[in-house]
N, C-alpha and C positions, 0 to 999 in steps of 0.2 A: 629575308629569304633575296629579294631583288638586290641587294648591298652584294650579299654571299653568291650569287648569282654572277651580277657583274664582276666581281674578284674573279672568278673562274674566268671567266670570257677573256680579260684582262691579261691572269697568268697564262692560259694558252695562246692566246696572241704573241704575247712576248716570247715563248717560247718555241714556235713553230714558226713563226714570221719575222718577227720583232726584234728576236734575236742576233747577234753579231754587230755591236753597235759599234763603229770606227775605233776599237781599242789601238789598233795600225796607227792610227794619223793621230789619237791620243800620244804615243810613245814618242812619233817624232818629236812632235813638237814640243813635249815635254823635254826632252833630251835637250834641245834649241831653249829653252828659256834656262835649262839650269846652265848651261856654259854660258848665256848671257846675263845670268845674275852672278857667274862667277865671276868672268870680267868687271863687272859693275863693283863687287867685292873689294877686287883689289885696286882701283881706282878710287875708291870711296871713302879705304881704308874702316871697314864696315863690320862689324862682325854678326850684327841683325841680315844686314845681303847677305853673309857668307854660310851663317846660320839656315838660312830662306836656300839659298843655291844646293849646300848638302842635302835638305830637307827633299828637294828638288830633283838632285841625282838620285836618292833613293826610291824618290817613285818611279824613277827611270828603268829600276829596277824592276820595283813590286808591278809596273804595267807589265814589265816583258814576260813575268810571272803570269799575268793575268792575261796576257794574249796568249801563250802556250795552254795554261788551260782552257781559254774556251776553245782550242782546236782539239784538244785532249778530250774534250767532254762530248765533242759532235763522230769520236769516234762507235762506232759500232759494237754492240756486244756481242761477248764472245763465250768459248765453252767455262773460262775460267771468271769472266765477268760477265755473270747473267744478265746483271743489271747495268751494263754498258759501265761507264768513267764520268758521271755526271757528277760524282764525289770529287773528283779531281780539283774540280770548283771549289769548295768549299776548304779541302785540304788549301789552296792555293793562296786562297783568301785566310786562314786560317795563318798563314808565314804571311801576307799581309802584313797583318796585326802585330804579329814578334816581331818583324823589321820596323813598321813605325814606334814601336816603345823606345827603340834603340837608339833610332833617333833622336826621340826625345832625352834620352836620358846625356846622350854626347854634347845636344844642343846644352841643354840645363847646366851641366858642370861646363863648359866651357863660360857661360855665361855669367857664374857665378862668381868667377873668377876675375870679370872686368869690370862689375859693377863700381868698383872705387878707382877704374882707370882717369887721367884727366887727358887722354887724347878727346879730340871731335869727330868724328869721320863727316866726310862732305855730303851735307843734308841732300844737297841740289841732285849730285848723282845722282845717292840710291833712291829718292824720289823716283827720278827719270827711268832707272833700269826697274824701278819695284812697279810702275806706270805699264811698261811693254809686256812685263810678266802677268800681272793683273787682264788685260784684257785678252791676253794669249790662254790663259787657264780657266777663265772666264767663259771661251769659246769651249775648251774641251768638254767642263761642266755640262756647260748647256746640251752639249752631244752626248751626253754620257748618262742625264737627268733619268730620262723617261724607262730606262732598260734597268737602271740601279733599283726599281721600284720593285722589280721580283727578281733580280737576277743577284746573288750574293757576290757573287765572282766581282761582278761589274760595280757593284755596290762599293763592296773595299777596290776599288780605281778608281772609283766617284769621291770616296771619301778624302783618299791621297792629293786628287785636284781639288776639291774642298779646302781640304787644309792650305794646300798652294792659296789659291783665290785669297784667303784670311792673310794667311803669312805676307802675300805681296802687299793685301791694302794696308797692313797694319806698318810695314816698311815704307809706301809711299807716305800716310801719314805722318811716320814718324821722321822722315828725312825733313817734310815741310818744315816739323815739330825745331828736329833742331838748327834748322836756316833761322829760323825765328825767335831759338833759344841762345844758342850754343850750349844746351846743355848735354854734355858727352854722358852720363847715366841711360841717356832715351834708347842708345842703340842696344846694351847688353837687357835693360828690362823689355825690349820689342822681343829676342832672343829667346826670352825666359815665356812671353807672351805666345811664341810659336811651339812652345815643346810641350804650352798647357792644351792648346790645339790639337794638337797633333793624337795625345793621351786620350781625349775622349772621345776622339775619331776609334783609336786602339778598344776601347772598354766598349763599343758599341758591334766590332768586328767580332771581335774573340767571342763575346755573349752570343748572337746569332750562331758565328760557326760552334761552338758549345753545343746549342739546343741542334741541330742538325746531325752530329758525332754521336749526341747521345740518345738518337732517335724522338726528340722530342716531339708532342702532335703540334703540327703545325699553327700559328697566331689565325688563322681564318676558317679552320676546323676545328673547331674545340667538339668531343667526343660526345657530350650531350645533346649538340644539333644535327651530328651527324648520325647518330644514334638516332632519333625521332625523326628526323627525314626516312631514313631506312625502314621503321618500324609505319610509316605511313601509306608504305607500298602495300599494294592488295595483295594478302594472300601472307603475309608477313605477320608471324605470333609475336614473335621477339627478338632481339639479336644482344648478344652476350660476348665476352671474349676480343672485345674489341680494339682494335691496335692502329695507329694512324701515324707515318713518319715521314719524311722527306728524304730521296734520296740525294737530291740535289738540289740547284734552283728553282719552281715551279716544277718541279718530279716529286709527286707525292704515291704513296701508296698506300693501302689498308687491305687485313686483315679480320674478321669477322666469325663467330659462325650465328647461322642463320636458322633460327625454330622456323619451320612452316606448317601450313595447317595439312593434314594428309592429301598430298597430291598424284597426280601423275606425271612422268617425269618431263614431258612435256610440257605440263601447267608448271614444274617446279624452273624448267628451263626458262619460260616466258618472263617467270619474278624473276631471276637471276638478270636479266637482259633489265629489266626496268630501273632493279636498284644496282646494276650498272652505269645506265644512261644516267638519272638522277645524280651521281655520285661526280660523273664527269661534266655536269651540265652548271650543278649546285656549287662543286668545292674543288672542279678541275683534279680531282683525283682518276689516273687511267689504270694503275694496278692495282686492281682487285680482287682480292682470293677468299671467295666464302666456301663454308664448310657449310651443308644443310642437314639441318636435322626436322625431322617429323613430330608432330604433337602428339601424335599416336602411332605405335610401331607395330598395333596386333599383324596378325597374318593376312593377307592380300594375293587373293589368285586372279587378280582383275588382268590384263595382259597391261602392263606399263610399256612396252617398246619392241618393235619388232623390227627385222632386219630377213630379209631375204638375200638369196645368190649368196656367195659369198666373196 
């Protein structure tokens, strides 16, 4: 219970106070790295560095989508979008995943055509430009890491940057290896490696985006555990027709039928408030809709609610 409660507090803090990581700064810095690596690829005649530059350029587009999504998600609800625009983040994350897959395919095709090439790129220049990209992308990734745990849109951006870090590290090592061995095959082989790490990120992002769009139960709030916590509230006899899903990152919804002992409206209201408080504290579920059912529904002539005046 303590672990689940801690998760709820972290999610709430991220959603309310810590959300809004420096995506704009990440966008600007990533664009700078892309241009730098493009210049380096031209000077070093390196397919691996060019592939990584293309990867980073597409990440600029992806981060632009992420920035737009973060702004849109903060828009208030209206008569048409009654839950607001939080799911825009999920759509952006899914678009990023598709974009990443397209990058991986392009890199793999280009690398396959050069596996038997004899031209040796300038390994020293490759390593130098990759080292700069590694430092910058490492700083960007560090700035996004904390929010990426609880924000799927930021997580998509983080995986883009993480792919850049791994790609830059691979190109750095490859450049050093080329200087030492003068082996031409290292360059396209590194390009295939970049395509592989991109694909791994695609699988994770698409799977998590699909879970939200399919209204799957969030990983931190299993139906059995939530039902048990609700049943533990005094006055609750049973819980059925229980559904839990996500609107967007850190925004969870629950609906259920709750069977209560026969009670006055005032007592039932107190029970509902206790349930809502428990769900909010233990699972970070803020949107709760509950239909009350009574254990015995015979005639009752007690006054359960009074109102004076008009």
